[in-house]
C-alpha positions in Angstrom: 93.9 -21.5 -18.3 94.4 -21.0 -21.7 97.1 -23.1 -23.3 99.6 -22.2 -26.3 101.0 -24.3 -28.8 104.2 -24.4 -27.1 102.7 -26.0 -24.0 100.3 -28.4 -26.1 103.5 -29.6 -27.9 105.2 -29.9 -24.6 102.7 -31.6 -23.2 101.6 -33.9 -25.6 105.6 -35.4 -26.4 106.5 -37.0 -28.9 105.0 -39.9 -28.3 101.5 -38.5 -27.4 98.5 -38.2 -30.0 98.2 -34.9 -31.4 95.2 -32.7 -29.9 92.9 -33.0 -33.0 93.6 -36.7 -33.3 92.5 -36.9 -29.5 89.5 -35.0 -29.7 88.5 -36.9 -33.3 88.5 -39.8 -31.2 86.4 -38.1 -28.7 83.6 -37.4 -31.0 83.6 -41.2 -32.8 83.4 -42.3 -28.9 80.6 -40.1 -28.6 79.0 -41.0 -31.4 79.6 -44.9 -31.6 78.9 -45.7 -27.7 76.0 -47.6 -26.7 77.3 -47.1 -22.8 75.2 -43.8 -21.6 78.0 -43.4 -18.9 80.8 -43.2 -21.5 78.5 -40.6 -23.3 78.4 -38.2 -20.6 82.1 -38.8 -19.9 83.1 -38.0 -23.7 80.5 -35.2 -24.1 81.7 -33.3 -20.5 85.6 -33.8 -21.7 84.3 -32.1 -25.3 82.5 -29.2 -23.2 86.1 -28.6 -21.5 88.0 -28.7 -24.2 85.7 -25.9 -25.2 86.8 -23.9 -22.6 90.3 -23.4 -24.7 90.2 -21.1 -27.7 93.3 -22.9 -29.1 91.3 -25.9 -29.3 88.4 -23.8 -31.3 89.9 -24.3 -34.9 89.8 -28.2 -34.2 86.5 -28.4 -32.5 85.4 -26.2 -35.5 86.4 -28.7 -38.1 85.0 -31.8 -36.2 81.4 -30.1 -36.2 81.3 -30.3 -32.7 79.4 -27.0 -32.5 76.6 -28.6 -34.0 76.8 -32.0 -31.7 76.5 -29.7 -28.8 73.4 -28.2 -30.4 71.9 -31.5 -31.5 72.3 -32.5 -27.6 69.6 -29.9 -26.9 67.0 -32.2 -28.7 67.3 -35.2 -26.4 65.7 -36.3 -24.0 68.3 -37.5 -21.5 68.4 -34.4 -19.0 72.6 -34.8 -19.0 73.3 -34.9 -22.6 71.5 -31.2 -22.3 73.3 -30.5 -19.5 76.9 -31.3 -20.9 75.8 -30.0 -24.4 75.1 -26.5 -23.4 77.9 -26.2 -21.4 79.9 -26.8 -24.4 78.1 -24.4 -26.1 78.8 -21.7 -22.9 82.0 -22.3 -23.3 82.5 -22.0 -26.8 80.1 -19.2 -27.9 82.2 -16.0 -27.6 83.9 -17.0 -30.7 82.0 -15.4 -33.7 82.2 -17.9 -36.2 80.6 -20.4 -33.4 78.1 -17.6 -32.5 77.1 -16.9 -35.9 76.8 -20.8 -36.5 74.6 -20.8 -33.2 72.5 -18.7 -34.1 72.1 -19.0 -37.8 71.0 -22.7 -37.2 68.2 -22.0 -35.1 70.3 -22.7 -31.8 68.3 -19.8 -29.9 65.4 -21.5 -29.3 66.4 -24.7 -28.0 68.3 -22.5 -25.8 65.5 -20.7 -24.8 63.5 -24.1 -24.3 66.6 -24.6 -21.6 65.4 -21.6 -19.7 62.7 -23.8 -17.8 64.7 -26.5 -17.3 65.1 -27.9 -13.8 68.4 -28.7 -13.4 70.2 -26.0 -12.5 73.4 -26.0 -14.1 71.3 -26.2 -18.0 69.3 -22.9 -16.6 72.5 -21.2 -15.6 74.1 -22.1 -19.0 70.8 -21.2 -20.7 70.9 -17.8 -19.3 74.6 -17.0 -19.5 74.9 -18.6 -23.9 71.9 -15.9 -24.4 74.0 -13.4 -22.6 76.6 -14.0 -25.1 74.9 -14.4 -28.1 72.8 -11.6 -27.9 74.3 -9.1 -31.2 72.0 -6.3 -33.0 71.4 -9.4 -35.4 70.5 -11.9 -32.8 68.6 -9.4 -30.2 65.2 -9.8 -32.0 65.4 -13.5 -31.3 66.1 -13.2 -27.6 64.6 -9.9 -26.3 61.2 -11.5 -26.4 58.5 -11.5 -24.4 58.7 -14.8 -23.8 62.2 -14.6 -22.6 61.4 -11.8 -20.5 58.8 -13.7 -18.5 60.9 -16.6 -18.0 63.7 -14.0 -16.6 61.2 -12.5 -14.7 60.3 -16.0 -13.2 64.2 -17.1 -12.9 64.8 -13.4 -11.2 62.6 -15.0 -7.9 64.0 -18.2 -7.8 65.3 -19.7 -4.4 69.1 -20.4 -6.1 71.1 -17.3 -6.0 72.9 -18.0 -8.8 70.1 -18.2 -11.1 68.2 -15.1 -9.7 71.3 -13.2 -9.6 72.1 -13.8 -13.7 67.8 -13.4 -14.6 68.1 -10.3 -12.8 71.3 -9.3 -14.3 69.4 -10.1 -18.4 66.5 -8.5 -16.9 68.4 -5.0 -15.9 70.7 -5.6 -18.7 67.9 -5.7 -21.4 64.7 -5.6 -20.4 64.9 -2.6 -17.6 68.1 -0.9 -17.6 66.8 2.1 -16.2 65.8 0.1 -13.3 68.9 -0.9 -12.5 69.7 2.9 -11.0 67.4 2.7 -8.8 
């Protein structure tokens, strides 16, 4: 459910931590903690906050889009999963979308299509779908992505199979969808 400023103020109360300050604390904790489990939890929390458009401006100010993008270079699978989940939650907002595209996020996301973690693969397909615009399609609608989606359309996992099939029907085989 999306929040309004009024709902946010009511939940925070007079003595509560303002949202921007709270998000800043999360970002600092993520960047400074050595505890990997704490990192997972904080990144998952940031990804959840990215779901609500009321947080977009604060997340933008705190460079959380870059934080999510940076996780895609990590060797730790859980960090990639949660970072990509965060990108999935905020990539429909035009400023975030543009930032992802202009900061070489597309190749990083494409690399996640071959990931063994189903949630990472599902998020990668979804983010690529959301990022397709007349400007970005040349980077996404490539032969490599087509091959990856064809492979994924044969997945044993029905969610992966369905998302890949829809992607193929929408962007590579639009006339076949009517058969």
